[in-house]
C-alpha positions, -999 to +999 in steps of 0.1 A: +361+043+950+352+053+913+328+033+892+341+022+853+314+031+834+301+000+814+321+001+778+295+013+745+284-020+727+291-023+688+265-025+667+272-060+658+265-062+696+235-037+691+221-057+663+218-091+678+200-074+706+176-059+684+172-090+662+166-116+697+139-090+705+128-088+669+124-127+668+108-131+704+079-114+693+075-121+657+052-143+668+027-125+681+030-094+659+039-118+622+047-079+600+082-086+625+090-119+600+095-089+573+124-073+589+160-085+576+199-071+578+217-061+550+254-071+549+264-043+536+291-027+569+324-043+584+359-052+575+369-074+551+389-093+531+397-078+501+384-099+473+352-106+494+345-068+498+354-072+454+329-100+449+302-082+472+306-051+449+302-072+420+273-081+435+255-052+437+265-042+473+257-003+481+282+019+506+255+029+529+224+018+527+204+016+561+209-020+581+181-030+587+147-034+565+118-039+576+088-046+539+053-039+556+035-010+545+023+009+576+018+048+589+016+057+550+047+046+537+060+015+516+083-001+548+105+012+573+148+020+570+167+019+600+207+029+599+218+012+634+246+026+650+261+026+685+241+045+717+268+066+713+266+103+707+291+105+686+278+077+661+270+098+631+259+092+594+281+090+563+274+109+533+270+081+516+245+073+545+225+103+542+226+101+501+204+067+510+179+078+528+171+110+512+165+084+481+142+062+501+124+090+514+118+106+481+104+064+471+080+064+499+105+051+529+102+059+567+143+059+574+153+065+611+193+068+625+184+048+656+209+053+682+212+017+707+187-017+701+162+001+724+162+024+703+156+011+668+130-013+687+110+011+703+112+028+665+098-004+649+067-011+676+063+028+670+060+022+631+042-014+633+020+003+660+026-026+687+027-025+719+046-059+726+042-050+769 
């Protein structure tokens, strides 16, 4: 009997899992309280999308910010992708990474919440075990 491969989680589900870990460890590691999500992506009604664009939402800005200096960077930016080899960054995302990197931020594209969590732990020099 052939076993089914579990479905790949959505980016939303991956980000929810990541922020569960961030919340869980934020008491022990207060720098994690400076992590937040950037609501740039997702499908929206045209009127909502127009309002957000007028407010300054910019396509391609990374999904997650951690405003805490570490490892000679001003902060960390993460573009979170599904845990799939086919997920890749758009041209707008690549351009944002270049500008933010030039400004002193560490930018990482992470596939899945576990990869993003490992990146955050490395960046903050923490071992949450």
